[in-house]
PyMOL Python script that loads the backbone (N, CA, C, O; Angstrom):
from pymol import cmd

cmd.read_pdbstr("""\
ATOM      1  N   MET A   1       7.098 -22.025 -13.865  1.00  0.00           N
ATOM      2  CA  MET A   1       6.595 -20.681 -14.196  1.00  0.00           C
ATOM      3  C   MET A   1       7.753 -19.802 -14.682  1.00  0.00           C
ATOM      4  O   MET A   1       8.893 -19.969 -14.251  1.00  0.00           O
ATOM      5  N   ASN A   2       7.451 -18.886 -15.565  1.00  0.00           N
ATOM      6  CA  ASN A   2       8.469 -18.004 -16.116  1.00  0.00           C
ATOM      7  C   ASN A   2       8.977 -17.032 -15.053  1.00  0.00           C
ATOM      8  O   ASN A   2       8.188 -16.409 -14.343  1.00  0.00           O
ATOM      9  N   THR A   3      10.304 -16.907 -14.950  1.00  0.00           N
ATOM     10  CA  THR A   3      10.902 -16.055 -13.917  1.00  0.00           C
ATOM     11  C   THR A   3      10.496 -14.597 -14.097  1.00  0.00           C
ATOM     12  O   THR A   3      10.145 -13.919 -13.131  1.00  0.00           O
ATOM     13  N   ILE A   4      10.547 -14.117 -15.346  1.00  0.00           N
ATOM     14  CA  ILE A   4      10.188 -12.720 -15.618  1.00  0.00           C
ATOM     15  C   ILE A   4       8.742 -12.455 -15.224  1.00  0.00           C
ATOM     16  O   ILE A   4       8.420 -11.403 -14.673  1.00  0.00           O
ATOM     17  N   LEU A   5       7.870 -13.425 -15.513  1.00  0.00           N
ATOM     18  CA  LEU A   5       6.454 -13.285 -15.167  1.00  0.00           C
ATOM     19  C   LEU A   5       6.288 -13.197 -13.655  1.00  0.00           C
ATOM     20  O   LEU A   5       5.524 -12.371 -13.156  1.00  0.00           O
ATOM     21  N   MET A   6       7.009 -14.053 -12.923  1.00  0.00           N
ATOM     22  CA  MET A   6       6.937 -14.037 -11.462  1.00  0.00           C
ATOM     23  C   MET A   6       7.405 -12.698 -10.904  1.00  0.00           C
ATOM     24  O   MET A   6       6.801 -12.159  -9.976  1.00  0.00           O
ATOM     25  N   ILE A   7       8.490 -12.163 -11.478  1.00  0.00           N
ATOM     26  CA  ILE A   7       9.021 -10.870 -11.024  1.00  0.00           C
ATOM     27  C   ILE A   7       8.003  -9.764 -11.282  1.00  0.00           C
ATOM     28  O   ILE A   7       7.783  -8.903 -10.430  1.00  0.00           O
ATOM     29  N   LEU A   8       7.378  -9.793 -12.471  1.00  0.00           N
ATOM     30  CA  LEU A   8       6.370  -8.781 -12.800  1.00  0.00           C
ATOM     31  C   LEU A   8       5.185  -8.853 -11.847  1.00  0.00           C
ATOM     32  O   LEU A   8       4.701  -7.826 -11.371  1.00  0.00           O
ATOM     33  N   ILE A   9       4.717 -10.073 -11.567  1.00  0.00           N
ATOM     34  CA  ILE A   9       3.583 -10.244 -10.653  1.00  0.00           C
ATOM     35  C   ILE A   9       3.958  -9.757  -9.257  1.00  0.00           C
ATOM     36  O   ILE A   9       3.179  -9.057  -8.611  1.00  0.00           O
ATOM     37  N   GLY A  10       5.151 -10.128  -8.792  1.00  0.00           N
ATOM     38  CA  GLY A  10       5.615  -9.693  -7.476  1.00  0.00           C
ATOM     39  C   GLY A  10       5.699  -8.176  -7.394  1.00  0.00           C
ATOM     40  O   GLY A  10       5.297  -7.581  -6.394  1.00  0.00           O
ATOM     41  N   PHE A  11       6.223  -7.548  -8.448  1.00  0.00           N
ATOM     42  CA  PHE A  11       6.344  -6.092  -8.473  1.00  0.00           C
ATOM     43  C   PHE A  11       4.971  -5.436  -8.432  1.00  0.00           C
ATOM     44  O   PHE A  11       4.765  -4.452  -7.721  1.00  0.00           O
ATOM     45  N   PHE A  12       4.026  -5.988  -9.203  1.00  0.00           N
ATOM     46  CA  PHE A  12       2.658  -5.461  -9.237  1.00  0.00           C
ATOM     47  C   PHE A  12       2.007  -5.570  -7.863  1.00  0.00           C
ATOM     48  O   PHE A  12       1.356  -4.631  -7.405  1.00  0.00           O
ATOM     49  N   LEU A  13       2.186  -6.724  -7.200  1.00  0.00           N
ATOM     50  CA  LEU A  13       1.622  -6.922  -5.862  1.00  0.00           C
ATOM     51  C   LEU A  13       2.230  -5.930  -4.883  1.00  0.00           C
ATOM     52  O   LEU A  13       1.521  -5.358  -4.055  1.00  0.00           O
ATOM     53  N   LEU A  14       3.549  -5.720  -4.974  1.00  0.00           N
ATOM     54  CA  LEU A  14       4.218  -4.772  -4.085  1.00  0.00           C
ATOM     55  C   LEU A  14       3.651  -3.371  -4.264  1.00  0.00           C
ATOM     56  O   LEU A  14       3.359  -2.685  -3.285  1.00  0.00           O
ATOM     57  N   GLU A  15       3.495  -2.948  -5.515  1.00  0.00           N
ATOM     58  CA  GLU A  15       2.949  -1.618  -5.799  1.00  0.00           C
ATOM     59  C   GLU A  15       1.539  -1.478  -5.236  1.00  0.00           C
ATOM     60  O   GLU A  15       1.200  -0.451  -4.648  1.00  0.00           O
ATOM     61  N   THR A  16       0.717  -2.512  -5.417  1.00  0.00           N
ATOM     62  CA  THR A  16      -0.664  -2.477  -4.932  1.00  0.00           C
ATOM     63  C   THR A  16      -0.693  -2.396  -3.413  1.00  0.00           C
ATOM     64  O   THR A  16      -1.439  -1.600  -2.842  1.00  0.00           O
ATOM     65  N   LEU A  17       0.117  -3.220  -2.760  1.00  0.00           N
ATOM     66  CA  LEU A  17       0.181  -3.217  -1.299  1.00  0.00           C
ATOM     67  C   LEU A  17       0.656  -1.857  -0.801  1.00  0.00           C
ATOM     68  O   LEU A  17       0.154  -1.344   0.200  1.00  0.00           O
ATOM     69  N   GLU A  18       1.635  -1.270  -1.512  1.00  0.00           N
ATOM     70  CA  GLU A  18       2.166   0.028  -1.116  1.00  0.00           C
ATOM     71  C   GLU A  18       1.074   1.092  -1.154  1.00  0.00           C
ATOM     72  O   GLU A  18       0.962   1.910  -0.242  1.00  0.00           O
ATOM     73  N   ASP A  19       0.266   1.074  -2.224  1.00  0.00           N
ATOM     74  CA  ASP A  19      -0.836   2.033  -2.356  1.00  0.00           C
ATOM     75  C   ASP A  19      -1.857   1.841  -1.239  1.00  0.00           C
ATOM     76  O   ASP A  19      -2.310   2.812  -0.632  1.00  0.00           O
ATOM     77  N   LEU A  20      -2.220   0.583  -0.967  1.00  0.00           N
ATOM     78  CA  LEU A  20      -3.191   0.292   0.086  1.00  0.00           C
ATOM     79  C   LEU A  20      -2.652   0.756   1.432  1.00  0.00           C
ATOM     80  O   LEU A  20      -3.382   1.356   2.221  1.00  0.00           O
ATOM     81  N   TYR A  21      -1.374   0.481   1.699  1.00  0.00           N
ATOM     82  CA  TYR A  21      -0.759   0.851   2.969  1.00  0.00           C
ATOM     83  C   TYR A  21      -0.703   2.369   3.116  1.00  0.00           C
ATOM     84  O   TYR A  21      -0.939   2.900   4.202  1.00  0.00           O
ATOM     85  N   ALA A  22      -0.389   3.068   2.021  1.00  0.00           N
ATOM     86  CA  ALA A  22      -0.328   4.529   2.056  1.00  0.00           C
ATOM     87  C   ALA A  22      -1.709   5.107   2.358  1.00  0.00           C
ATOM     88  O   ALA A  22      -1.831   6.039   3.153  1.00  0.00           O
ATOM     89  N   ASP A  23      -2.750   4.558   1.725  1.00  0.00           N
ATOM     90  CA  ASP A  23      -4.122   5.013   1.982  1.00  0.00           C
ATOM     91  C   ASP A  23      -4.499   4.772   3.438  1.00  0.00           C
ATOM     92  O   ASP A  23      -5.076   5.644   4.088  1.00  0.00           O
ATOM     93  N   TYR A  24      -4.171   3.586   3.950  1.00  0.00           N
ATOM     94  CA  TYR A  24      -4.487   3.230   5.335  1.00  0.00           C
ATOM     95  C   TYR A  24      -3.774   4.169   6.297  1.00  0.00           C
ATOM     96  O   TYR A  24      -4.356   4.627   7.280  1.00  0.00           O
ATOM     97  N   LEU A  25      -2.498   4.451   6.003  1.00  0.00           N
ATOM     98  CA  LEU A  25      -1.696   5.333   6.846  1.00  0.00           C
ATOM     99  C   LEU A  25      -2.291   6.737   6.855  1.00  0.00           C
ATOM    100  O   LEU A  25      -2.395   7.366   7.909  1.00  0.00           O
ATOM    101  N   LYS A  26      -2.680   7.226   5.680  1.00  0.00           N
ATOM    102  CA  LYS A  26      -3.254   8.565   5.558  1.00  0.00           C
ATOM    103  C   LYS A  26      -4.549   8.660   6.358  1.00  0.00           C
ATOM    104  O   LYS A  26      -4.778   9.644   7.062  1.00  0.00           O
ATOM    105  N   CYS A  27      -5.394   7.640   6.250  1.00  0.00           N
ATOM    106  CA  CYS A  27      -6.671   7.635   6.961  1.00  0.00           C
ATOM    107  C   CYS A  27      -6.449   7.631   8.468  1.00  0.00           C
ATOM    108  O   CYS A  27      -7.114   8.375   9.189  1.00  0.00           O
ATOM    109  N   SER A  28      -5.529   6.809   8.955  1.00  0.00           N
ATOM    110  CA  SER A  28      -5.293   6.729  10.396  1.00  0.00           C
ATOM    111  C   SER A  28      -4.682   8.027  10.912  1.00  0.00           C
ATOM    112  O   SER A  28      -4.981   8.448  12.029  1.00  0.00           O
ATOM    113  N   LEU A  29      -3.827   8.666  10.111  1.00  0.00           N
ATOM    114  CA  LEU A  29      -3.245   9.945  10.514  1.00  0.00           C
ATOM    115  C   LEU A  29      -4.331  11.010  10.602  1.00  0.00           C
ATOM    116  O   LEU A  29      -4.352  11.795  11.550  1.00  0.00           O
ATOM    117  N   GLU A  30      -5.231  11.043   9.623  1.00  0.00           N
ATOM    118  CA  GLU A  30      -6.325  12.017   9.635  1.00  0.00           C
ATOM    119  C   GLU A  30      -7.220  11.796  10.847  1.00  0.00           C
ATOM    120  O   GLU A  30      -7.673  12.758  11.466  1.00  0.00           O
ATOM    121  N   GLN A  31      -7.478  10.531  11.193  1.00  0.00           N
ATOM    122  CA  GLN A  31      -8.298  10.229  12.367  1.00  0.00           C
ATOM    123  C   GLN A  31      -7.613  10.735  13.634  1.00  0.00           C
ATOM    124  O   GLN A  31      -8.255  11.333  14.497  1.00  0.00           O
ATOM    125  N   MET A  32      -6.299  10.490  13.742  1.00  0.00           N
ATOM    126  CA  MET A  32      -5.546  10.940  14.913  1.00  0.00           C
ATOM    127  C   MET A  32      -5.647  12.454  15.070  1.00  0.00           C
ATOM    128  O   MET A  32      -5.893  12.959  16.166  1.00  0.00           O
ATOM    129  N   PHE A  33      -5.454  13.176  13.961  1.00  0.00           N
ATOM    130  CA  PHE A  33      -5.488  14.632  14.021  1.00  0.00           C
ATOM    131  C   PHE A  33      -6.888  15.144  14.346  1.00  0.00           C
ATOM    132  O   PHE A  33      -7.036  16.109  15.096  1.00  0.00           O
ATOM    133  N   SER A  34      -7.909  14.509  13.789  1.00  0.00           N
ATOM    134  CA  SER A  34      -9.279  14.962  14.061  1.00  0.00           C
ATOM    135  C   SER A  34      -9.659  14.665  15.511  1.00  0.00           C
ATOM    136  O   SER A  34     -10.461  15.390  16.100  1.00  0.00           O
ATOM    137  N   ASP A  35      -9.095  13.611  16.090  1.00  0.00           N
ATOM    138  CA  ASP A  35      -9.355  13.309  17.500  1.00  0.00           C
ATOM    139  C   ASP A  35      -8.722  14.362  18.400  1.00  0.00           C
ATOM    140  O   ASP A  35      -9.294  14.742  19.421  1.00  0.00           O
ATOM    141  N   ASN A  36      -7.533  14.832  18.014  1.00  0.00           N
ATOM    142  CA  ASN A  36      -6.811  15.795  18.846  1.00  0.00           C
ATOM    143  C   ASN A  36      -7.454  17.171  18.816  1.00  0.00           C
ATOM    144  O   ASN A  36      -7.422  17.905  19.804  1.00  0.00           O
ATOM    145  N   ILE A  37      -8.040  17.513  17.673  1.00  0.00           N
ATOM    146  CA  ILE A  37      -8.624  18.859  17.543  1.00  0.00           C
ATOM    147  C   ILE A  37      -9.952  18.933  18.288  1.00  0.00           C
ATOM    148  O   ILE A  37     -10.597  19.982  18.297  1.00  0.00           O
TER     149      ILE A  37
END
""", "prot")
cmd.dss("prot")
cmd.show_as("cartoon", "prot")
cmd.util.cbc("prot")
cmd.orient("prot")
């Protein structure tokens, strides 16, 4: 497999995972705050 292609795919996966993780983190933080109020 082409090295550049692998790097691009890896970078894309990292970005996607980062977005998913950020959304998950935001949702759990909002739940925590709504529970406290």
